[in-house]
N, C-alpha and C positions, 0 to 999 in steps of 0.2 A: 714387459714381464707381468704376469697376473699378480694381483694383490695378495692372493693366498700364498704364492711362492715367496714374496717379500716378507710376509708374516712369518713363514717358517724359517727364513734366513735370520730374521731378528730374534726369534725364540731360540734358534740354534746357537747364535752368537752369545746371547745373554746367558743361556744355560752353560755353555762351555766356559766362558770367562768366570762366571760365578762359581762353578764347580772347581775350577782350577784354583781360584782364590781361597776357597773355604775348606777344601779337602785337607784334613789333617793327616790322612794316611799316606798321601802321595809325597814322595821325596821331591824337594824343590831345589835341586842342585843347579848351579849356574849353567852347566852344560845342557840342561833340559829346556832352556828358554828358546822358543822358536822366534824367528823373525816375524814381525807383525804383518797382517794383511794390508794391502794398499788402503789409504784413507778413503778412496772411492768405495771400496768394498765395505768399510766400516759404516760409511754414511748410508749406503744402500741397505745394509742389514739392520740399521737402526730404525728404519721405517719412519724417518723424519725426526726422530729423537736424537739429534746429534750430540747434545750435551750428555745424555744418558750413556751413549755409546762411548764417548770420551772418558767418562768416569769409570765405566766398566773396564776399559783398557788400562786405566791407572790402577784399579783394584787388582787386575790380573798381574801386572808386572811387579807389584809390591808383594805378591805371594811368593816370589823367588828371593832366595838369599844371595846377595852379591851377584846379580846377573852380569854376564859379560857385557863389555861396553857397546859393541855394535848393535846387538838386539835391544839393549836397554834404550839407547838413543833412538833406535827405530820406533819403539813403542811410544816414547815421549813425543817424537815428531808426529807420529800418526795421530796421537790424541790431540795435539795442537792443530793439525790440519783439519781434523774432524770438527773441533770446536775452537776456532781461533781466538775467541774472547776469554777462554778459560785461563786462569793464572796458575792452576794447580800443577800442570806438567813442569813449568819453569820453577815453581816453588820446590817441587821434589828434586829437580836437577840441582838448583843452587843451594838449598838448605839441607838436603839429605844425601844425595849421591855424590856431590862434589866435596863434602866434608868427610874425607877418609884419609888414611895414612899412605895411600898409593899416589905419589905425585903425578905420575903419567895419567892415571885414571882421572884425577882431579883436573888436570889440564884438558883432557878430552871433554869432560862435562862442561867446564867453563867455556870452552870454545863453542860448544853447542848452544849455550846460553847466549853467547855473543852473536852467533849466526841468526838465532831466532829473534833476538832483540831488533835486528835490522829490519825485520818484517813489520814491526809495529812499535817504533821507539817510544812514542809518547805514553804507551800503556805498559810496556815491558821494561822500562828503565830500572825499576827497583831491583830486578833480579840481576841485571848487569852491574848495578852499584854493589850488590853483595858479592858478585864475582870479582870485582876490583879489590874489595877488602880481603877476600880469600887469597887472591894473587899476591897481595902485599904482605899479609900477616902469616898465611899458612905456607905458601910457596916461596916467600921471600923474593919474589920476582917483580921488582919495581917497574921495569920496562913494560911487562905485561899488564900490570895494574894501571899504568899510565895509558896504555892503548885502550883499555876498556873505559877509563874515565874520559878520555878524549872522545870516544865514540858517543858517550852520553852528552857531552858538552856540544858536540857538533850536530847531533841528530835528534835528541830529545828536546824540542824547543816549544812544545805546547804549553798552554797556560796552566795546566795541572802539574807541571814538573817543577819541583821546588828549586830555589836558587842554589842551595847547597849541593844539589846533585851535579850542577854544572861547574861547581867550584872544586870538585874532588881532585882534578888534575893539578891545581895549584899546590895543594899540600903534598901530593906525590912528587911533584917537581922539587919541592923543598927537601923531601927525604932523599931525593937523588942528587942533592946539592946543585941542582940546576937553578940557582937563585935568580939569575938574570931573566931566564925564561918565565919563572914564576912572577917576577916583578912586572914584566911586560904584560902578562895575562891580567894581573890585577889592575894595572893602569888602564888597559884597554876596556876592562869591565866597567871601571869608574867613568871613563870618558864616553862610553856607549849610552849612558843614561837609562839603562834597563833596571838599575837598582834604585828603588824609591824608599825602601824602609830605612828609617834613620839609624836603627841599630845595625842593620846590615852595612850601611854606608860607613858608619863609625868603625865597625870591625874590619872592613876592607882597608880603610885608610890606615888603621893601626898596623895591619899586616904589611901594608906597603912601606910604611916608615921603618918597621922592623927589618924588612928585607933590604931596604936601601942602606940601613945601618950596617948590616952584615956585609953587603957588597963593598961598602966604603972601607970596612976594616980589612 
């Protein structure tokens, strides 16, 4: 395809997204949200500026009030696939769109975060950790919170992942009164030798003793 055609596509995309985002006279009802173009089209129209195209896509979707879930998740996914290293789409999902009073909508957004976490666990674990907290405190769904915490413990194993992220499941198990399962997890963690920090070791040993005391009673 000639470069001038690509340039026109890029200008057209940028102009359309910017106009939709900044126009104050246009109604931004949820029903108006179109489904996103394929990520390949976004990358093509960006003329190599994939990060800019992803940011424009996010600016565009934020111009709508309470967009319906399917097109919202479509735009978030398209932005992530256009710029996979960006944290902003998952930040919006976990910290903005998941925090609402509609439980089913929250569940849909949290599951999207979980699906996208699996594509890059060592970089995307913070957003699934937040999803686990929302499942626990907002949805009051401890099994769902445990599923997300378990995914972090099993998949996010890189050196940049803090130890507490892999320990979330232990505390959720305690909340579920699954004391024996929590005890086994802590004992396994101590026996594995992966914990070296003296404060962390002391904390885990104290938790283990507390759990064993509860189980004994």
